[in-house]
C-alpha positions, -999 to +999 in steps of 0.1 A: -363+507+822-337+491+798-351+482+763-347+444+772-373+447+800-393+471+777-396+444+751-408+418+778-436+441+788-446+447+751-444+408+743-465+399+772-492+424+766-497+412+729-499+376+743-523+384+768-546+404+744-543+378+718-555+352+744-583+372+758-598+381+727-593+343+713-617+334+743-639+360+738-633+376+774-639+414+779-617+430+805-644+427+831-650+391+825-611+382+826-610+405+859-637+383+874-618+351+866-582+364+877-592+387+906-572+415+885-586+448+881-597+456+846-575+489+845-544+466+856-553+443+828-554+472+804-522+484+815-503+450+809-520+446+774-506+481+765-470+469+774-469+492+807-470+467+833-452+436+839-468+415+867-448+398+895-447+359+896-477+353+917-501+372+895-486+359+862-494+325+873-530+338+882-532+353+845-519+321+829-545+300+847-574+325+837-562+321+802-558+285+803-521+284+792-488+274+810-469+299+830-438+293+806-459+297+776-473+330+787-439+345+799-420+329+771-405+357+746-415+338+716-447+350+692-457+325+670-482+327+639-496+363+628-476+376+656-440+364+644-430+395+623-434+417+651-414+394+677-388+397+653-389+436+650-392+439+689-360+415+692-340+438+667-322+465+677-341+488+651-373+495+665-358+502+699-334+526+685-359+544+664-362+581+679-398+578+684-403+604+711-388+630+690-419+629+668-441+625+698-449+587+695-451+560+720-434+528+712-464+509+729-487+529+706-471+516+677-472+480+692-510+484+696-515+495+662-496+464+649-514+440+674-549+452+664-544+438+629-514+416+632-518+398+599-520+430+576-494+447+597-472+417+599-472+414+560-467+451+555-435+448+580-420+420+560-426+441+527-406+470+543-380+445+555-375+430+522-376+463+506-349+474+527-327+446+521-332+452+483-318+488+486-293+475+509-303+496+537-290+488+568-301+500+605-274+529+602-293+543+573-325+544+590-310+565+617-300+592+593-333+592+575-349+597+609-324+625+618-332+640+585-370+638+590-365+654+624-344+686+608-372+687+584-402+686+609-384+716+626-377+734+595-339+727+605-339+753+632-334+746+668-340+774+694-321+755+720-291+750+704-291+784+691-296+798+729-264+776+737-243+789+709-250+825+720-242+817+754-206+803+743-202+833+722-209+857+752-190+836+776-157+835+753-162+867+740-160+855+702-161+880+674-193+882+656-190+898+623-155+889+614-136+854+611-131+831+641-096+816+637-086+778+646-059+792+670-088+810+692-107+777+691-075+758+701-069+779+728-105+777+744-101+738+738-072+738+759-077+763+786-115+752+793-116+717+784-080+705+784-078+691+750-047+700+730-041+698+691-017+674+673-013+681+636+012+654+628+000+621+636-028+616+612-003+628+583+020+597+589-009+571+585-018+563+549-052+547+559-061+580+577-054+603+550-090+610+543-102+614+582-103+651+591-101+644+628-100+620+657-104+626+694-084+608+720-101+615+754-076+596+774-046+615+760-068+649+759-059+651+725-076+659+692-057+648+659-062+671+632-054+662+592-027+684+583-042+688+549-072+706+562-074+743+552-083+771+579-117+768+573-121+732+577-101+732+609-123+761+625-153+740+616-138+705+631-128+724+664-161+741+667-178+707+664-155+695+692-163+725+713-200+714+708-194+681+719-177+694+749-198+725+759-232+703+753-220+674+774-223+649+744-206+619+757-224+593+737-205+598+702-183+589+678-145+599+682-136+603+646-150+628+621-158+598+597-187+578+615-175+543+606-199+521+629-229+539+644-240+522+676-273+541+683-293+568+668-282+589+698-248+589+683-262+604+651-282+630+669-255+642+690-232+645+660-258+665+644-259+686+675-222+693+678-221+702+640-250+726+644-234+743+675-203+747+654-221+765+626-237+788+650-206+798+665-187+806+635-216+825+618-231+848+642-270+848+636-276+885+641-249+895+618-259+872+591-296+885+593-285+918+584-263+908+557-292+886+542-316+917+544-292+940+527-287+914+499-324+906+491-332+942+493-309+950+465-326+953+429-297+939+407-275+906+414-241+912+432-223+884+416-194+881+445-220+882+473-217+848+486-179+847+480-175+879+501-198+863+525-177+831+528-147+854+534-162+877+560-169+846+581-139+827+569-165+796+565-167+771+538-198+769+515-211+739+536-211+760+566-226+790+549-253+772+534-263+753+567-264+786+582-291+798+558-313+778+581-324+812+593-345+817+561-375+800+573-377+816+606-369+851+601-378+856+562-407+834+559-388+812+531-397+777+541-396+756+509-359+750+505-338+723+495-298+714+502-278+693+483-242+682+485-228+665+454-194+647+449-178+645+414-154+618+412-130+629+387-117+594+377-150+578+370-166+608+358-195+601+381-218+620+403-229+611+438-256+630+458-242+623+493-264+647+513-298+661+510-324+680+531-361+691+521-378+717+541-417+721+541-422+694+510-399+670+491-386+691+464-379+681+429-343+677+429-336+647+451-316+616+453-325+587+430-319+551+440-325+533+406-292+543+393-304+570+368-283+598+357-291+633+370-301+661+347-270+678+338-286+710+337-287+710+375-265+739+388-250+714+412-236+693+383-229+719+358-209+737+385-188+707+390-183+701+353-171+738+347-147+733+377-133+702+360-130+721+328-108+747+346-088+729+373-068+762+378-102+776+396-100+767+434-137+774+438-165+791+421-201+805+432-229+804+407-266+813+408-294+801+385-330+803+382-341+764+375-377+756+363-386+717+366-405+710+334-429+683+349-439+705+377-438+740+368-417+748+399-392+774+399-364+776+422-335+802+429-303+780+433-270+791+448-243+766+444-204+767+453-181+740+435-149+733+450-120+707+454-131+681+481-101+686+506-084+661+517-101+637+491-079+634+459-096+633+425-129+644+439-147+677+436-177+688+456-206+712+452-231+724+478-262+741+465-293+755+484-326+759+463-355+781+473-388+777+457-400+808+442-436+812+457-453+846+463-433+853+494-399+843+480-406+867+452-417+894+474-388+891+497-360+889+470-357+922+449-333+911+424-350+881+411-357+897+379-321+909+371-314+899+334-280+887+343-295+855+363-292+823+341-324+805+336-327+772+326-353+745+321-343+712+341-355+679+350-350+651+375-331+625+354-321+620+317-342+588+319-374+609+328-368+638+304-392+644+272-366+676+260-355+661+227-329+686+217-311+689+253-274+690+245-264+680+281-282+647+278-259+618+285-283+589+282-318+585+262-352+589+279-359+552+285-383+560+311-404+583+290-401+557+261-416+531+282-444+552+291-452+562+257-451+526+246-473+516+272-499+543+264-501+532+229-506+497+240-532+508+262-550+529+235-548+500+211-566+478+237-593+503+244-599+505+208-603+467+204-628+468+234 
């Protein structure tokens, strides 16, 4: 049933339950009055049934309200916040089914305590407005939660990618070229590649690719390097091979119309990563690396060259760590350095098994400059001749004592001007990680104490600090105030 009719059933169910309980009727009592079975009435209240006109008239008479009042989509009083939520696209677009949740169950919970839950909903809406969170933000947050819930490993997509690799006989331990993927797109799906059109339009200079299905053409930005081209073409193959039709046709998701578009974009990207870096060969590479007693400083660079894959693709493929190595407590960060403003933007993050200490901060505080994600960007800025650099660090968080092995790649953010990019993956050094990664105690690995933001850091002699510890100072002031008040009392 479409979303509009689904809402009609839910609103009617809420009204019937509200009117029945207001009159103090049980299901059996209302059943005796209307002649409708108790189980049928229960289905109506749960938003699963919408009666025909004759039964609705019988029901309205039994509840002593007009037919128009009962069938109206208006909810008043304590139910008003829920009505607004049901009429909005937001609740309908939430991917509740991915999390095993039925929409009518959510509505039932709300209807049991409409005043309390209504106030809670209003508070959430107001909070989202304060942080300028739009519908699209919730879609991406829901996708991230879905990835985290599944430890970012999806066997069905893995299987599809393996079938594709076998069908087209792709190399599994050497680079896959953009020419090869372009030939598959043309021969199998009739899509040709245009490398010129995007270069002639100034407003499209930052867009990596656009697909025109009517013209059977995929337009690639001519500034893309080979790694970026293979990723974009692999992603388009994901859309085609997986039959993902509800999608955006630009690599930049400008206006998202549904959660399905966000999910399909993720599936196509996941597929691309799977075919570019074969799982079986990567597992052998990582096993060999982890068994080494001393750190191989160019291992990640060599791995990137072996698969001709960017660090973004490479670290995404490290999604095999939880499933095959038992290393589940992982974070993934992608950070932009806007060189002209000299500001840092944490634009992507993913946390597996728990919310890890390094995470986005919506209060506009200054991220700790000891983060490898940031310090590597500063190093790249100071040496502009470097095209990219890989670094590795053991980071111990002062407030929690959690320690992570962090791998970071910093590079220029082609085709974006005046912008550098770092991609980082961090593994919490719990007992399992320490047992698996044999080179952890290599003295050549840099070790640093880090924190979340400068404002929350108590370290007094930090050379990297960019602003005073304002939050710590406020906390100390409040503690002194509480101590003085306690003394007087």
